[in-house]
N, C-alpha and C positions, 0 to 999 in steps of 0.2 A: 751176314753182317749188313746192318743198315747203312745208307749213305751217310757220310760224315760232314760236319761243317768245315768250310775251307780255312777258317781261322786256325784250327788246330794244326792242319797240315803246314801252314805257313809259319806258325810258331815253332814247330818241330824243325822245319827247314832252316829257320834263322838260328836256332840253337846249335845246329850241326854244320851250318855254312854251305848249304846246297840250294839249288833252285828246283822248282816243280813245273814240269811242262803242262800246259793246258791245251788240249787238243779238241778241235771242233768236230762235231758229228752231224750227219744228216740221215744215216740209215744203219741198218743192222750190221753190215759188213765193216763199217768204220768203227763201231763200238767193239766188235769182236777183235779187230786189229789192235785197238788200243789196249784192250784187256789182256790179250795174249802177250803183247809186248811187256805190259806191267808184270804179268806172271813170270815171263822169261827173265826179267831183270830184277824182280822182287822190288817193285817201285810203287809208292803211293801215287795216286794220279788224279788230275782234274779233267773231267770230261765236260765240255761246254757246248751250249747250243745258242745260236743267234736267233733273232726273231724270224729270220728267213728260214732257218732250219726247223724251228717249231712249227711254222706254217706248212713246210714241205712234208715233214714227218707226221705231224699231228701230235699234239701234246700227250694224248693217252698212249699212242704207240711208243713215243719216246720214253715216257715214264716207265712203262712195263718192260721195255728193252733194258732200261737201267736197273730195274728190279731184278731182271734175269742175270745181269752182270754181277750184281751184289750177291745173288744166290750162288752163282757158279764160281765166283772167285772170292770166297769168304776171307781169304788171307790178305786181300788188298783193300786198303782204305781208299774209297772212291768219293769224290766230290762231284755233284751235279751243279753246274754253274750257268747262270743266265749271262750270256755275252752281250755287251752293248745294249742294255735295257734303255729305251729311249724316253721312258716316262715312269713315274711312280706306279701307274696302272699296269704297265708291262711287268714291273718287278713284283707287284702284288699278285698278279696271275701266276707268275713262276713260283712264288712262295706257296700259294695255295695248291699248286700242282705237285709240290714235293721237292723242288730245288732246294739245295742246302746252302747255296750262295748266289747272290745276284750282283750284277754290275749296274749301277745307275750312272749312265754316261750323260751327266748334265753339262758337259762341255759343249754339247750341241743342243739345239732346240729339238722338240719332238719329231720334226721331219728327218732327223738324223743327218742333216747336211749343213745347217746354218749355225755358225759359232754363236754361243750364248754369252751372257754376261757372267762375271764372277758371282754376283749376288744371286742370280737365277740358279747357278750351279750349286751354290751353298744351300739354297732353299730346298730344291728338289732332292738333293743328296741327303740332307739332314732328315727330311721326311721319310725317305726310304730306310735310313739307318734306324730310326726309332721303330718303324713298322717291322723291320727284319729282326732286329735284336730282341724284340719282344717275343719272337718265335724261335730264337736261337740260331737264326740264319745270318751268315757273314755277308759283308757288303764291300764291294770294290767301287771306288769312285775314279773319275778321270779329270785331270787338270791340264789344259792345253789340248790341241786337236791333232789327230793323225790325218795324213793325206790319203788319197785313193778313195775308192768306193767299193765296198764289199758287202754283199747282203744288204744293200741299201744304206750303208752307214759309212760316213767319212766326208771330209770337206771337198774331196776331189782334187786338192792341190798336191804339191810335191811332198808335203810333210814339214817343210821349212817355215811355213807361215805362222804357226801358232805353237811355239815351243813352251814348255812349262817354265814358269817363273819360280825360282826357289823361294823367294819371300812369300809369294802367294801360296805356295805349297804348304808352308808351315801354318799359315792362317787357315787354310782350307781344312787341313787335318784336325786342327784344334777345334774348329767350329762345327765340323760334321761328325767326327768320331768314327770315320771309316776304318775298316780293318786293313785295307790295302789301297794303294794309290797308283793308278796307271799314269805314267809320265810321257809326255810327247818330246822325243829327242831327235826327230827328223825322219822317222820311219813312216811307211804307208801300208795300208791294206793291199792285198793282192800281190801278184808276181812282180810288177814293175815298180820296184822301190828305188833303185839307183841305176844310172847308166854306166857306171864304172865301179870298181871295188871301192866302197865308201871310206872316206877319210874324215878327219875332224871337221872339215868344211861342210859336210852334209850329215854326219852322224855325231850328234852332240852328246857323247858319253860323259863329258865333263859335267853335264847337267845332273846326271845320276849321282856322280860323286859329290857334287855340291849339295843336292837335296838329302842324300844319305847322311852327310855331316850334320845337317840341321835337324833331321828327323831320324835319328839312329834306331828308333824303335818302331818305325812305320815300315810295313812290308811294301816294297815297290814292285811294279808290274811293267813288263816290256810287251807292248802290243806290236803287231806287224813284224814279228821276229823270225819268220821263216828265212832260211839261209839260201833258198832257191838254187840248189847245187846245179852246176853245169851239166853233170851227167844225167840228171833228171830232165832238164830242158832238151838235151841231145836225144834222149830216148823218145820223148814225145815227137820231136821233129823228124827223127829217123823213120818213124812209121806214119808220116803224113801230117803231123801237127805243124803249127806255125807260131811257135813261141819266139818272140823277138828276143835278142840277146839282152840279158838283164842280170842284176846283182842283188842279192839279199843281204841280210845282216850276218856277217861272219860269226861262226860259233865262238871264236876266241874273244870277240867283242862282248858277246853274251856272257861269257865266263868272267870277264872283267866286271860286268854288271852284277853278277851273282856274288862276287867278292865285295861288292859295295851296296848291299841291301836289296838287290832284285831277288824276289822269291817266287814269282809266277812269270812264266814265259809263254806267250801265246804263239802257237804254231798251227797253221792251217794249209797255206799254199803248198808247202813241201809234200803234205799228204795228198793233196789234190793232184799234184804233178805225178807222184808215184802211182796213184790209181790209174790216171789217164794213160800214162806210158805203158803200164802193164796191159790194159785193155786194148790199146792200139796195137800192141805187139801180137796179141792173140788174133785179133781180127786180120792183121796183115799176113801173119805166118800160117794161120789156119782158117782161111775164109769159109771153109765148109762148116765150122762150128757155129752152133746157134743156141746151145744150152747155156743159160745165164751162169750156171755154176762153173762152166769152163772158162769164163773170163772174169767173173767176179771173185772166184777163188784166188787166181794169181794177183788180182788187184788188192785183195785183202792182205795177202802175204807181202806185197810190195810196201803197203802202208805200214804194216807191222814192223818191217825192217827199219823204215825211217823213224818211227816212234821209238823203237828200241835204241837206236843210235842216239837220239836226242836225250832219252832218259839217262843214258850213260854219260853223255857230255855235260848234262846239267847237274850231275852228281846225286840224283835221287835214287839211282839203282842201289839195291841192297838195303834200303831203309823202310821197306813195307812193314816189317815186324818190330820196329823200334818202339812203338808206343801202343797203348790201349786206346782204341778209337772212342771218341766222345759222341754222345747222342745230341740231338738238338735240345733235349731237356737239360742235359749237362751244360750245354753252352748258354742256355737261358740263365742259369744260375751264375755262370761266369760273368755275363754281361751285367747282371743285377748287382754284383759285388763291386763293379767298377765305379 
């Protein structure tokens, strides 16, 4: 099965009221963990790569690893998504490489750190929408800015500084034609999102409800949505790590979002913690081991467990065979009719 456009997955999720996890990858073991979880739970899936991941893996390695995933798991609909594209050029290179979905994050300037203007965001996102839709590729935009810095992307703040304005969201979607909109509701990239379990004063879920009311047909995206479970922090720290106490986005809050238009949920930190905890445990308990398979194997299994749990929690489990996957050529025709 070829890779499929993200628009189809999100349309299907909206029709049936579930969310789809988007999991970041950097290497073969992470892709294998995601695909095994998708097979185990019969879930459609979004696999995404940041600019940092593309540089680390190398585009051609990444592309062929994804082709292997599509070949080995023909029953699973897979999207390959560019996470946080910082410029039209980055998105263009992803489209040319075979990505079926791209994010143009025009909320920040090309340095990935400086907040941009609304008009700049509209301009670059519209440019990418035209370029991508001509190829059948889906586009995610972002309005408002997340805090934290991950893979060189983010404002570095707490996430409270640049929340999405609902009025601007309506204008942005109308003017750009994006397939999905990432909204800033107070979350941050990385592990250190909140110093206590988040409440309404720091996690603005009401923004999602308000934006969904005004844009009922737009697919919303939650970034920075790892839950950062205490047990994963504890495992890392038990075997020599130094993760400071921190709180992520509770799964029950994500589920509220899913009931109110959120269709794509980005998860990365939870997977990183699971991998690191498993590797540290092997190194601590079996210091004589040096074969990479003996620590990367448990790491892959630990990430698979996390991804499987999220797929069930988001409601995508069991939906892999609900629909006939569309090709990019099919999606090109869909966009031309609009």
